[in-house]
PAZAPA-4460 file (N, C-alpha, C; in steps of 0.05 Angstrom, whole numbers, plus 32768, in hexadecimal, padded with zeros to 4 digits):
% residues 315
    n_x    n_y    n_z   ca_x   ca_y   ca_z    c_x    c_y    c_z   seq   type   mol
   7FEC   8026   8057   7FE7   802B   8073   7FD3   8017   807E     1      X     A
   7FD9   800A   8094   7FC8   7FF5   809E   7FC3   7FF9   80BC     2      X     A
   7FAC   7FEF   80C5   7FA6   7FEE   80E2   7F9D   7FD1   80E8     3      X     A
   7F9D   7FCA   8102   7F98   7FAF   810A   7F7C   7FA9   8112     4      X     A
   7F6A   7FBE   8111   7F4F   7FBA   8119   7F3C   7FB9   8101     5      X     A
   7F25   7FAD   8105   7F12   7FAB   80F0   7F03   7FC5   80EC     6      X     A
   7EFA   7FC9   80D3   7EEC   7FE2   80CC   7ECF   7FE2   80D6     7      X     A
   7EC7   7FF9   80E2   7EAB   7FFD   80EA   7EA1   7FE7   80FC     8      X     A
   7EB2   7FDE   810F   7EAA   7FC9   8121   7E9C   7FD5   813A     9      X     A
   7E83   7FCE   813D   7E74   7FD8   8155   7E6E   7FF5   8153    10      X     A
   7E64   8000   8169   7E5D   801C   816B   7E76   802D   8170    11      X     A
   7E73   8047   816B   7E8A   8059   816E   7E92   805A   818C    12      X     A
   7EAC   805D   8190   7EB7   805F   81AB   7ECC   8075   81AB    13      X     A
   7ECC   8085   81C1   7EE0   809A   81C3   7EFA   8091   81CE    14      X     A
   7EFD   8077   81D3   7F16   806D   81DE   7F2C   806D   81C9    15      X     A
   7F45   8070   81D2   7F5C   806E   81C1   7F69   8052   81C5    16      X     A
   7F6A   8043   81B0   7F75   8028   81B1   7F92   8028   81A9    17      X     A
   7FA2   8019   81B8   7FBF   8017   81B3   7FC3   8000   81A0    18      X     A
   7FCD   8006   8188   7FCE   7FF2   8172   7FEC   7FEE   816A    19      X     A
   7FF6   7FD6   816F   8012   7FD0   8168   8015   7FCB   814A    20      X     A
   7FFF   7FC5   813C   8000   7FC0   8120   7FFA   7FD7   810E    21      X     A
   7FF0   7FED   8119   7FE9   8004   8109   8002   8013   8101    22      X     A
   8002   801C   80E8   8019   802C   80DE   8016   804A   80E5    23      X     A
   7FFE   8053   80EA   7FF9   806F   80F0   7FE3   8073   8105    24      X     A
   7FE3   808B   8112   7FCD   8092   8124   7FB4   8097   8113    25      X     A
   7F9D   808F   811D   7F84   8093   810F   7F6F   809D   8123    26      X     A
   7F5F   80B1   8119   7F49   80BC   812A   7F31   80C1   8118    27      X     A
   7F19   80BB   8122   7F01   80BF   8112   7EF3   80D9   8117    28      X     A
   7EF9   80E7   812E   7EEB   80FF   8137   7EFA   8118   812F    29      X     A
   7EEF   8127   811C   7EFC   8140   8113   7EFE   8154   8129    30      X     A
   7EEC   8154   813C   7EED   8168   8152   7F05   8165   8164    31      X     A
   7F12   814E   8163   7F2A   814A   8174   7F43   8155   8168    32      X     A
   7F42   815D   814E   7F5A   8167   8141   7F5F   8184   8147    33      X     A
   7F78   818B   8148   7F80   81A7   814B   7F7B   81B5   8131    34      X     A
   7F6B   81CB   8131   7F64   81D9   8119   7F7C   81E4   810A    35      X     A
   7F90   81EC   8118   7FA7   81F8   810B   7FB9   81E4   80FC    36      X     A
   7FB9   81CC   8105   7FC9   81B7   80F8   7FBA   81A6   80E4    37      X     A
   7F9F   81A7   80E5   7F8F   8196   80D4   7F90   819F   80B7    38      X     A
   7F93   818B   80A5   7F91   8191   8089   7F83   817A   807A    39      X     A
   7F76   8181   8064   7F67   816D   8055   7F7B   815B   8046    40      X     A
   7F72   8141   8043   7F82   812D   8034   7F70   811F   8020    41      X     A
   7F79   811B   8008   7F6A   810D   7FF4   7F7B   80F7   7FE7    42      X     A
   7F6D   80E2   7FDE   7F7A   80CD   7FCF   7F89   80B8   7FE0    43      X     A
   7F86   80B8   7FFA   7F93   80A5   800B   7F7F   8095   801C    44      X     A
   7F87   807D   8025   7F75   806D   8035   7F86   805B   8046    45      X     A
   7F79   804F   805B   7F86   803B   806B   7F78   8020   8067    46      X     A
   7F85   800A   806E   7F7A   7FEF   806B   7F76   7FE3   8086    47      X     A
   7F5E   7FDB   808C   7F58   7FCF   80A7   7F5E   7FB1   80A7    48      X     A
   7F5A   7FA5   80BE   7F61   7F89   80C1   7F50   7F77   80B0    49      X     A
   7F38   7F7F   80A9   7F27   7F6F   8097   7F29   7F78   807A    50      X     A
   7F40   7F85   8074   7F47   7F8C   8058   7F34   7F9F   804B    51      X     A
   7F28   7FB1   805B   7F17   7FC6   8051   7F27   7FE0   804F    52      X     A
   7F23   7FEE   8039   7F31   8008   8036   7F20   801E   8042    53      X     A
   7F2C   802F   8053   7F1D   8045   8060   7F2B   805F   8057    54      X     A
   7F1B   8072   804D   7F25   808A   8042   7F30   809D   8058    55      X     A
   7F47   80A9   8052   7F53   80BE   8063   7F4A   80D9   8058    56      X     A
   7F3E   80E9   8069   7F34   8104   8060   7F45   811B   806B    57      X     A
   7F56   8115   807F   7F66   812B   808A   7F7C   8120   809B    58      X     A
   7F8E   8133   80A4   7FA5   812C   80B4   7FAC   8144   80C6    59      X     A
   7FB4   813E   80DF   7FBC   8154   80F1   7FC3   8149   810C    60      X     A
   7FC3   815C   8120   7FCA   8155   813B   7FB1   8153   814C    61      X     A
   7FB2   8141   8160   7F9B   813D   8172   7FA5   8140   818F    62      X     A
   7F95   814E   819F   7F9A   8151   81BB   7F89   813D   81CA    63      X     A
   7F95   812C   81DA   7F87   8117   81E9   7F89   811B   8207    64      X     A
   7F72   811A   8214   7F72   811B   8231   7F77   80FF   823C    65      X     A
   7F8C   80FB   824C   7F92   80E1   8256   7F94   80E2   8275    66      X     A
   7F96   80CA   8280   7F9B   80C8   829D   7FB7   80BD   82A1    67      X     A
   7FC7   80CB   82B0   7FE2   80C2   82B6   7FE6   80C2   82D4    68      X     A
   7FE9   80AA   82DF   7FEB   80A6   82FC   7FD3   80B3   830B    69      X     A
   7FBC   80AF   82FE   7FA3   80B9   830B   7F9D   80D6   8306    70      X     A
   7FAF   80E5   82F9   7FAB   8101   82F5   7FA6   8107   82D7    71      X     A
   7F92   8118   82D1   7F8D   811F   82B5   7FA3   8130   82AA    72      X     A
   7FAA   812B   8291   7FBE   813B   8283   7FB8   8139   8265    73      X     A
   7FC7   8148   8255   7FC2   8148   8239   7FDB   8140   822A    74      X     A
   7FD8   8133   8213   7FEE   812C   8202   7FE6   8133   81E5    75      X     A
   7FFA   8138   81D4   7FF5   813F   81B8   7FFF   8128   81A7    76      X     A
   7FEE   811E   8195   7FF6   810B   8180   7FF8   811B   8166    77      X     A
   800E   8118   8158   8011   8125   813E   800E   8111   8128    78      X     A
   8009   811B   8110   8006   810B   80F8   7FF1   80F6   80FB    79      X     A
   7FD9   80FE   8104   7FC2   80EC   8108   7FB0   80EE   80F0    80      X     A
   7FA9   80D7   80E5   7F97   80D7   80CE   7F7A   80D8   80D7    81      X     A
   7F6A   80E7   80C8   7F4D   80EA   80CE   7F3E   80D8   80BB    82      X     A
   7F31   80C3   80C7   7F21   80AF   80B8   7F05   80AE   80C4    83      X     A
   7EF2   80BE   80BB   7ED8   80BF   80C8   7EC7   80A6   80C5    84      X     A
   7ECF   8094   80B2   7EC0   807B   80AF   7EC6   8067   80C6    85      X     A
   7EDC   806A   80D4   7EE2   8058   80EA   7ED1   805E   8102    86      X     A
   7ED0   804B   8114   7EC0   804D   812D   7ED2   804E   8145    87      X     A
   7EEC   8053   8142   7EFF   8052   8158   7F17   8064   8152    88      X     A
   7F27   8068   8166   7F40   8077   8163   7F58   8064   8169    89      X     A
   7F6D   8067   815A   7F84   8055   815E   7F9E   8065   8163    90      X     A
   7FAD   805C   8176   7FC8   8067   817B   7FDD   8053   8172    91      X     A
   7FED   805B   815E   8000   8049   8153   8019   8047   8164    92      X     A
   8020   802F   816D   8038   802B   817D   8051   8032   816D    93      X     A
   8050   802B   8153   8067   8031   8142   806D   804E   8140    94      X     A
   8058   805F   813D   805B   807B   813B   8066   8087   8155    95      X     A
   805D   807D   816C   8066   8087   8186   8084   8080   818A    96      X     A
   808B   8067   8183   80A7   805F   8185   80B9   806F   8173    97      X     A
   80AE   8078   815C   80BE   8088   8149   80C6   80A3   8156    98      X     A
   80B8   80AC   816B   80BF   80C4   8179   80D2   80BE   8190    99      X     A
   80DF   80A7   818F   80F3   809F   81A3   80E7   8098   81BE   100      X     A
   80CD   8091   81BE   80C0   8087   81D6   80C4   8069   81D7   101      X     A
   80C4   805D   81EE   80C5   8040   81F1   80AB   8037   81FE   102      X     A
   80A5   801D   81FC   808C   8013   8207   8092   7FF9   8216   103      X     A
   8080   7FF2   8228   8082   7FD9   8237   8065   7FD0   823E   104      X     A
   8062   7FB5   823F   8049   7FA9   8247   804D   7F97   825F   105      X     A
   803F   7F9D   8274   8042   7F8D   828C   802A   7F8F   829E   106      X     A
   8020   7F78   82A8   800A   7F78   82BB   7FF1   7F87   82B0   107      X     A
   7FEB   7F83   8296   7FD4   7F8F   828A   7FD6   7FAD   8285   108      X     A
   7FEE   7FB7   8286   7FF3   7FD4   8281   8006   7FD8   8269   109      X     A
   7FFF   7FEB   8258   8010   7FF2   8241   801B   800E   8247   110      X     A
   8035   8010   824A   8041   8029   8252   8054   8034   823C   111      X     A
   8052   804E   8237   8065   805C   8226   8077   806D   8237   112      X     A
   8091   806B   8232   80A5   807B   8240   80B2   808F   822D   113      X     A
   80B5   80A8   8236   80C2   80BC   8225   80E1   80B7   8225   114      X     A
   80F0   80C6   8214   810C   80C1   8212   811B   80C3   822D   115      X     A
   8110   80D2   8240   811C   80D4   825A   8116   80BD   826D   116      X     A
   8104   80AB   8264   80FD   8094   8274   80E4   8097   8285   117      X     A
   80D8   80AF   8284   80C0   80B4   8294   80A7   80A9   8286   118      X     A
   8094   809F   8295   807B   8094   8289   806B   80AC   827E   119      X     A
   8064   80AA   8264   8055   80C0   8257   8038   80B8   8251   120      X     A
   8032   809E   8251   8017   8095   824B   8013   8079   8254   121      X     A
   7FFB   8073   825E   7FF5   8058   8268   7FDC   804E   825B   122      X     A
   7FDC   8035   8252   7FC4   8029   8247   7FBC   8010   8257   123      X     A
   7FA3   800A   8258   7F99   7FF2   8267   7F8D   7FDE   8254   124      X     A
   7F8E   7FC5   825C   7F83   7FAF   824C   7F66   7FAA   8253   125      X     A
   7F55   7FA7   823E   7F39   7FA1   8242   7F35   7F83   8244   126      X     A
   7F1C   7F7B   8247   7F16   7F5E   824A   7F1C   7F4F   8230   127      X     A
   7F1D   7F5C   8219   7F23   7F4E   8201   7F40   7F4D   81FA   128      X     A
   7F52   7F58   820B   7F6E   7F57   8207   7F7A   7F6E   81F8   129      X     A
   7F69   7F82   81F0   7F73   7F99   81E2   7F7A   7FAF   81F6   130      X     A
   7F8C   7FC1   81EF   7F95   7FD7   8202   7F8A   7FF1   81F8   131      X     A
   7F7F   8001   820C   7F74   801C   8206   7F82   8030   8218   132      X     A
   7F85   8048   820F   7F92   805D   821E   7F81   8065   8236   133      X     A
   7F8D   8068   824D   7F7F   8071   8265   7F78   808E   8262   134      X     A
   7F5E   8094   8262   7F54   80B0   825F   7F3E   80B4   8274   135      X     A
   7F37   80CD   827A   7F22   80D2   828D   7F07   80C5   8286   136      X     A
   7F01   80C3   826C   7EE8   80B5   8264   7EEB   8097   8263   137      X     A
   7F04   808E   8261   7F09   8071   8261   7F20   806B   8275   138      X     A
   7F1A   806C   828F   7F2E   8067   82A3   7F38   804A   82A3   139      X     A
   7F4E   8044   82B2   7F5A   8029   82B1   7F46   8013   82B9   140      X     A
   7F32   8019   82C9   7F20   8004   82D2   7F09   7FFF   82BE   141      X     A
   7F0A   800D   82A6   7EF5   8009   8292   7EFB   7FF1   8281   142      X     A
   7EFB   7FDA   828D   7F04   7FC2   827F   7EEE   7FB7   826C   143      X     A
   7ED6   7FC4   826C   7EC1   7FBB   825A   7EC2   7FCA   8240   144      X     A
   7ED5   7FDD   823C   7ED8   7FEB   8223   7EDF   7FD6   820E   145      X     A
   7ECF   7FD5   81F8   7ED2   7FBF   81E5   7ED6   7FCB   81C9   146      X     A
   7EE2   7FBA   81B8   7EE5   7FC0   819C   7EEC   7FA7   818E   147      X     A
   7EE0   7FA2   8177   7EE6   7F8A   8168   7F01   7F8D   815A   148      X     A
   7F13   7F7A   8160   7F2E   7F7C   8154   7F33   7F64   8143   149      X     A
   7F4A   7F62   8138   7F51   7F4C   8126   7F51   7F32   8135   150      X     A
   7F57   7F32   814E   7F5B   7F19   815C   7F41   7F0F   816A   151      X     A
   7F2E   7F21   816F   7F17   7F18   817D   7EFD   7F1D   816F   152      X     A
   7EFE   7F21   8154   7EE5   7F24   8146   7EEA   7F2D   812A   153      X     A
   7ED5   7F2B   8118   7ED7   7F33   80FD   7EBD   7F3F   80F4   154      X     A
   7EBE   7F54   80E4   7EA6   7F61   80DA   7E96   7F4D   80C9   155      X     A
   7E7C   7F51   80C8   7E6B   7F3F   80B8   7E72   7F43   809B   156      X     A
   7E6E   7F2E   808C   7E73   7F2E   806F   7E5F   7F1C   8061   157      X     A
   7E5D   7F20   8047   7E4A   7F0F   8037   7E55   7EF3   8033   158      X     A
   7E44   7EE1   802A   7E4D   7EC6   8024   7E64   7EC7   8010   159      X     A
   7E62   7ED8   7FFB   7E76   7EDA   7FE7   7E91   7EE3   7FF3   160      X     A
   7E91   7EF6   8005   7EAA   7EFF   8011   7EB7   7EE9   8022   161      X     A
   7EA6   7EDA   8031   7EB2   7EC4   8041   7EBC   7EAE   802E   162      X     A
   7EAF   7EA9   8018   7EB9   7E96   8005   7ED4   7E9E   7FFB   163      X     A
   7ED9   7EB8   7FF5   7EF3   7EC1   7FEC   7F08   7EC1   8002   164      X     A
   7F00   7EC8   801B   7F13   7EC8   8031   7F1D   7EAD   8038   165      X     A
   7F0D   7E98   8033   7F14   7E7D   8038   7F20   7E6F   801F   166      X     A
   7F2E   7E7F   800F   7F3C   7E75   7FF7   7F29   7E67   7FE4   167      X     A
   7F11   7E73   7FE0   7EFD   7E69   7FCD   7EF5   7E4C   7FD4   168      X     A
   7EF1   7E48   7FEE   7EE7   7E2F   7FF8   7ECA   7E2B   7FED   169      X     A
   7EC3   7E12   7FE7   7EA8   7E0D   7FDC   7E93   7E15   7FF1   170      X     A
   7E7D   7E1F   7FE7   7E68   7E2B   7FF7   7E5D   7E18   800C   171      X     A
   7E5B   7DFF   8006   7E51   7DEC   801A   7E62   7DEB   8033   172      X     A
   7E7D   7DEC   802F   7E8F   7DEC   8047   7E8F   7E07   8054   173      X     A
   7E8B   7E1D   8045   7E89   7E38   8051   7E71   7E38   8065   174      X     A
   7E5A   7E2E   805C   7E43   7E2D   806E   7E48   7E1B   8086   175      X     A
   7E56   7E04   8081   7E5C   7DF2   8097   7E6E   7E00   80AC   176      X     A
   7E82   7E0F   80A2   7E94   7E1D   80B5   7E85   7E33   80C4   177      X     A
   7E72   7E40   80B6   7E63   7E56   80C4   7E52   7E4A   80DB   178      X     A
   7E49   7E32   80D8   7E39   7E25   80ED   7E4B   7E19   8103   179      X     A
   7E64   7E12   80FD   7E75   7E05   8110   7E86   7E18   8120   180      X     A
   7E8E   7E2F   8115   7EA2   7E40   8121   7E96   7E5B   812A   181      X     A
   7EA6   7E69   8139   7E9F   7E84   8142   7EB0   7E98   8133   182      X     A
   7EA4   7EAD   8129   7EB2   7EC2   811B   7EAB   7EC4   80FE   183      X     A
   7E9E   7EB0   80F2   7E95   7EB2   80D6   7E78   7EBC   80D7   184      X     A
   7E76   7ED7   80D7   7E5C   7EE4   80D9   7E53   7EED   80BD   185      X     A
   7E3C   7EE3   80B4   7E32   7EE9   809A   7E1F   7F00   809C   186      X     A
   7E22   7F14   808A   7E11   7F2B   8089   7DF4   7F22   8083   187      X     A
   7DE1   7F2A   8094   7DC5   7F22   8090   7DBA   7F2C   8076   188      X     A
   7DC6   7F42   806B   7DBC   7F4D   8052   7DC2   7F3A   803A   189      X     A
   7DD4   7F28   803F   7DDB   7F14   802A   7DD3   7EF9   8033   190      X     A
   7DB9   7EF5   8037   7DAE   7EDC   8041   7DAB   7EC8   802A   191      X     A
   7D9F   7EB1   8030   7D9E   7E9B   801C   7D8D   7EA3   8003   192      X     A
   7D7A   7EB5   8007   7D69   7EBC   7FF0   7D75   7ED2   7FDF   193      X     A
   7D8C   7EDE   7FE7   7D98   7EF4   7FD8   7DAA   7EE9   7FC2   194      X     A
   7DB4   7EFB   7FB1   7DC4   7EF3   7F9A   7DE0   7EEA   7FA3   195      X     A
   7DE8   7EF0   7FBC   7E03   7EE7   7FC6   7DFF   7ED1   7FDB   196      X     A
   7DED   7EBF   7FD6   7DE8   7EA8   7FE8   7DFF   7E94   7FE5   197      X     A
   7E00   7E80   7FF7   7E15   7E6C   7FF4   7E13   7E5C   7FDA   198      X     A
   7DFB   7E5C   7FCD   7DF7   7E4E   7FB5   7DFE   7E5E   7F9C   199      X     A
   7E04   7E78   7F9F   7E0B   7E89   7F88   7E25   7E81   7F7C   200      X     A
   7E29   7E86   7F62   7E41   7E7E   7F54   7E56   7E93   7F57   201      X     A
   7E6F   7E8A   7F5D   7E86   7E9B   7F5F   7E92   7E9C   7F43   202      X     A
   7E94   7EB4   7F37   7E9E   7EB6   7F1C   7EBB   7EAD   7F1A   203      X     A
   7ECC   7EB3   7F2E   7EE8   7EAB   7F2D   7EEA   7E8C   7F2D   204      X     A
   7EDA   7E7F   7F3E   7EDB   7E62   7F3F   7ED1   7E56   7F25   205      X     A
   7EBC   7E61   7F1A   7EB1   7E57   7F01   7EC6   7E58   7EEA   206      X     A
   7ED4   7E6F   7EE9   7EE8   7E72   7ED4   7F00   7E5F   7ED9   207      X     A
   7F08   7E5D   7EF2   7F1F   7E4C   7EF9   7F1A   7E2E   7EF4   208      X     A
   7F01   7E26   7EF4   7EFA   7E09   7EF0   7EF2   7E02   7ED4   209      X     A
   7EF2   7E17   7EC2   7EEB   7E11   7EA6   7F00   7E02   7E98   210      X     A
   7EF8   7DF0   7E86   7F0B   7DE1   7E76   7F12   7DF1   7E5D   211      X     A
   7F2C   7DEF   7E56   7F35   7DFD   7E3E   7F2B   7DEF   7E25   212      X     A
   7F22   7DFF   7E12   7F19   7DF4   7DF8   7F30   7DE8   7DE9   213      X     A
   7F2E   7DD0   7DDF   7F45   7DC4   7DD1   7F4E   7DD5   7DB9   214      X     A
   7F68   7DD7   7DB6   7F73   7DE8   7DA0   7F73   7DD9   7D86   215      X     A
   7F71   7DBF   7D87   7F70   7DAF   7D6E   7F60   7D95   7D73   216      X     A
   7F59   7D88   7D5E   7F4A   7D70   7D60   7F5C   7D59   7D69   217      X     A
   7F53   7D48   7D7B   7F64   7D32   7D84   7F69   7D1E   7D6D   218      X     A
   7F80   7D11   7D6F   7F87   7CFD   7D5A   7F74   7CE5   7D5D   219      X     A
   7F6B   7CDB   7D46   7F59   7CC4   7D46   7F6A   7CAB   7D46   220      X     A
   7F60   7C96   7D52   7F6E   7C7C   7D53   7F6B   7C6D   7D38   221      X     A
   7F7F   7C5D   7D33   7F7E   7C4D   7D1A   7F67   7C39   7D1B   222      X     A
   7F5D   7C33   7D03   7F46   7C20   7D01   7F4E   7C05   7CF6   223      X     A
   7F67   7C03   7CEE   7F71   7BE9   7CE4   7F8F   7BE7   7CE9   224      X     A
   7F99   7BCE   7CE6   7FB5   7BC9   7CEB   7FC7   7BD8   7CD7   225      X     A
   7FDD   7BE3   7CE1   7FF1   7BF2   7CD1   7FE7   7C0C   7CC5   226      X     A
   7FCF   7C14   7CCD   7FC6   7C2F   7CC3   7FD8   7C45   7CD0   227      X     A
   7FE0   7C40   7CE9   7FF1   7C53   7CF7   8004   7C43   7D09   228      X     A
   801F   7C49   7D07   8033   7C3C   7D17   8043   7C52   7D26   229      X     A
   8046   7C4E   7D40   8056   7C61   7D50   8072   7C55   7D53   230      X     A
   8086   7C66   7D4F   80A1   7C5D   7D51   80B1   7C70   7D63   231      X     A
   80C5   7C65   7D70   80D6   7C75   7D82   80F1   7C67   7D85   232      X     A
   8106   7C77   7D88   8121   7C6D   7D8D   812A   7C76   7DA8   233      X     A
   812C   7C63   7DBB   8133   7C69   7DD6   8151   7C6B   7DD8   234      X     A
   815B   7C83   7DE0   8178   7C87   7DE2   817E   7C9C   7DF8   235      X     A
   8170   7C9A   7E0E   8173   7CAF   7E23   818B   7CAA   7E35   236      X     A
   819B   7C96   7E2F   81B3   7C90   7E3F   81AD   7C7F   7E58   237      X     A
   8194   7C7A   7E5D   818D   7C6A   7E75   818B   7C4C   7E6F   238      X     A
   818C   7C45   7E55   818A   7C29   7E4D   81A6   7C1D   7E4D   239      X     A
   81AB   7C08   7E5E   81C5   7BFC   7E5F   81CB   7BEC   7E46   240      X     A
   81E4   7BEA   7E3F   81EC   7BD9   7E28   81E7   7BBC   7E2E   241      X     A
   81E0   7BAE   7E18   81DD   7B91   7E1B   81F8   7B84   7E17   242      X     A
   81F9   7B6A   7E1B   8213   7B5C   7E17   821C   7B5E   7DFA   243      X     A
   8209   7B62   7DE7   8211   7B64   7DCB   8216   7B81   7DC3   244      X     A
   8219   7B93   7DD7   8220   7BAF   7DD3   8209   7BBF   7DC6   245      X     A
   81F0   7BB5   7DC9   81D9   7BC5   7DBF   81D2   7BDA   7DD5   246      X     A
   81CE   7BF3   7DCC   81C9   7C08   7DDF   81B0   7C19   7DD8   247      X     A
   81A4   7C14   7DC0   818C   7C22   7DB8   8175   7C0E   7DB3   248      X     A
   815C   7C18   7DB8   8144   7C08   7DB4   8131   7C17   7DA2   249      X     A
   812A   7C0B   7D8C   8116   7C17   7D79   80FD   7C07   7D7C   250      X     A
   80E6   7C15   7D80   80CC   7C07   7D83   80B9   7C0F   7D6D   251      X     A
   80A9   7BFD   7D64   8093   7C01   7D50   807A   7BF7   7D5D   252      X     A
   8067   7C09   7D62   804E   7C01   7D70   8036   7C07   7D5D   253      X     A
   8027   7BF2   7D56   8010   7BF6   7D45   7FF9   7C03   7D56   254      X     A
   7FEF   7C19   7D4C   7FDA   7C28   7D5B   7FC1   7C18   7D5E   255      X     A
   7FB9   7C08   7D4B   7FA0   7BFA   7D4C   7FA2   7BE1   7D5F   256      X     A
   7FB6   7BD0   7D5B   7FB8   7BB7   7D6A   7FCA   7BBA   7D83   257      X     A
   7FDA   7BCF   7D84   7FEE   7BD3   7D99   8004   7BBE   7D98   258      X     A
   8006   7BB0   7D81   801B   7B9C   7D7E   8036   7BAC   7D7C   259      X     A
   804A   7BA3   7D8B   8063   7BB1   7D8D   807A   7BA0   7D83   260      X     A
   808A   7BAC   7D72   80A2   7B9F   7D68   80BA   7BAF   7D72   261      X     A
   80CE   7BA1   7D7D   80E6   7BAE   7D89   80FF   7BA5   7D7B   262      X     A
   8111   7BB9   7D76   812A   7BB4   7D69   8141   7BBF   7D7B   263      X     A
   8157   7BB1   7D7D   816E   7BBA   7D8C   8183   7BC4   7D78   264      X     A
   818F   7BDB   7D7E   81A2   7BE8   7D6C   81BC   7BEE   7D7B   265      X     A
   81D2   7BED   7D6C   81EC   7BF5   7D77   81F0   7C13   7D72   266      X     A
   81E8   7C1D   7D5B   81EC   7C39   7D53   81D2   7C44   7D49   267      X     A
   81D0   7C5F   7D4A   81B7   7C6C   7D41   81B3   7C69   7D23   268      X     A
   81C9   7C6A   7D14   81C6   7C69   7CF7   81B9   7C4F   7CED   269      X     A
   81B7   7C3B   7CFF   81AB   7C22   7CF8   818C   7C24   7CF6   270      X     A
   8181   7C3B   7CFE   8164   7C3E   7CFF   8158   7C3B   7CE3   271      X     A
   8167   7C45   7CCE   815D   7C43   7CB3   8159   7C25   7CAB   272      X     A
   816C   7C14   7CB1   816A   7BF8   7CAA   8153   7BEB   7CBA   273      X     A
   814F   7BF4   7CD4   813A   7BE9   7CE4   811F   7BEF   7CD7   274      X     A
   811B   7C08   7CCF   8102   7C10   7CC2   80FD   7C01   7CA8   275      X     A
   8112   7BFD   7C98   810F   7BEF   7C7F   8106   7BD2   7C85   276      X     A
   8113   7BC5   7C98   810C   7BA9   7C9E   80EF   7BA8   7CA9   277      X     A
   80E7   7BBC   7CB9   80CC   7BBB   7CC4   80B7   7BBF   7CAE   278      X     A
   80BC   7BD1   7C9C   80A8   7BD6   7C86   80A6   7BBD   7C74   279      X     A
   80BD   7BB0   7C6F   80BC   7B98   7C5E   80AD   7B81   7C6D   280      X     A
   80B2   7B80   7C87   80A4   7B6B   7C97   8086   7B6E   7C97   281      X     A
   807D   7B87   7C99   8060   7B8C   7C98   8054   7B84   7C7D   282      X     A
   8063   7B8A   7C67   8059   7B83   7C4D   8057   7B65   7C49   283      X     A
   806A   7B56   7C54   8069   7B39   7C52   8051   7B2D   7C62   284      X     A
   8047   7B3D   7C75   8030   7B34   7C85   8015   7B3D   7C78   285      X     A
   8017   7B4A   7C61   7FFF   7B50   7C52   7FF5   7B6D   7C56   286      X     A
   8002   7B7D   7C66   7FF9   7B99   7C6A   8011   7BAC   7C69   287      X     A
   800C   7BC4   7C5F   8021   7BD8   7C5E   801C   7BEE   7C72   288      X     A
   8031   7BFA   7C7C   802F   7C10   7C8F   8026   7C29   7C80   289      X     A
   8010   7C36   7C89   8006   7C4E   7C7C   8012   7C68   7C88   290      X     A
   8013   7C68   7CA3   801E   7C80   7CB0   8031   7C78   7CC6   291      X     A
   8047   7C88   7CC9   805B   7C83   7CDE   805D   7C9D   7CEF   292      X     A
   805A   7C9A   7D09   805B   7CB1   7D1A   8072   7CAE   7D2E   293      X     A
   8083   7CC3   7D2F   809A   7CC3   7D41   8099   7CDC   7D52   294      X     A
   80AE   7CDF   7D63   80B0   7CF7   7D74   80C0   7D0E   7D66   295      X     A
   80C4   7D0B   7D4C   80D2   7D20   7D3C   80EF   7D25   7D46   296      X     A
   80FB   7D11   7D51   8117   7D14   7D59   8129   7D14   7D3F   297      X     A
   8142   7D1C   7D42   8153   7D1F   7D2B   8157   7D07   7D1A   298      X     A
   8158   7CEF   7D27   815E   7CD7   7D18   8147   7CD0   7D04   299      X     A
   812F   7CD9   7D0A   8118   7CD4   7CF7   8117   7CE9   7CE1   300      X     A
   8125   7CFF   7CE5   8126   7D14   7CD0   813C   7D10   7CBC   301      X     A
   814B   7CFB   7CBE   8160   7CF5   7CAC   8155   7CF2   7C8F   302      X     A
   8163   7CFD   7C7C   8158   7CFD   7C60   8156   7CE0   7C55   303      X     A
   8168   7CCE   7C5E   8166   7CB3   7C54   814D   7CA5   7C5E   304      X     A
   8146   7CAB   7C77   812D   7C9F   7C82   8115   7CAB   7C74   305      X     A
   8115   7CC5   7C6F   80FF   7CD1   7C61   80FC   7CC5   7C45   306      X     A
   8112   7CC0   7C37   8111   7CB4   7C1C   8106   7C97   7C1E   307      X     A
   810E   7C89   7C33   8104   7C6E   7C37   80E6   7C6D   7C3B   308      X     A
   80DC   7C80   7C4B   80BF   7C81   7C50   80B0   7C89   7C36   309      X     A
   80BB   7C9B   7C27   80AE   7CA3   7C0D   80AE   7C8B   7BFA   310      X     A
   80C3   7C7B   7BFB   80C5   7C64   7BE9   80AF   7C50   7BF0   311      X     A
   80A8   7C4D   7C09   8093   7C3A   7C12   8078   7C47   7C15   312      X     A
   8076   7C61   7C0C   805D   7C70   7C0D   8051   7C71   7C2A   313      X     A
   8063   7C76   7C3C   805B   7C79   7C58   805A   7C97   7C5F   314      X     A
   8045   7CA0   7C6B   8042   7CBC   7C71   804F   7CC2   7C8C   315      X     A
***
């Protein structure tokens, strides 16, 4: 259950506000409820425009004194929630329309028509753009009747709350916005010297920015030539054939010197001969390959290649 006005905004007012966003009628004054219809309610709450939960303590019917064409009359609202924490009363447009009433807004007037088409209730617009029900205590000319709503104000909140509302914006920019804009009101109880100052640490931000502990030790680089050689067979289908019908490329990259040797192959099974020729070439240059690292593709898992590496004592 939701309403469109902020919780505990300003002093209490006996006006009834017409709310197009409220799902239910809401009243804070228990004295306005019909004793015969009133019953206690537990475990329920409504959510205000500033995302505060307000407890519902009861439900029943309310008799409202209104002005209709300048004449006082009474109307009954049924299924009204009693929320004593609020500072205002709300009339839900959705609930009224559910009773087959229609509404119209024109020239600063909000009108409800009954199923027969007769005007049953009239509301007037105040200086802030909100509509209140015309009553003897709040006649149509009471344009100074005020209430903080979602569109023209927001209840004060701590620095931490504003930090969260602004998608965990860094505190320096939160302070800058508070000085530049209207509507970001910081609760004085949470001033700079309090624990929720702009300089205080947000636990969610701290956790989100932490670096993950490495799950294993990083590989060390080789310290001499042929201590570690990286090999790969490129065969992703994107390499065009050469004029000699070569379509695979085998690379051998020395980890220490980054010296790269490239071989062209017509078929994958030629990889064994390429490795044999490379290992022999390195031995003729005075060094043997100690470790060979591949991407563990199937061609390197061939038993003939494994036997070749064992024969040359390559890990």
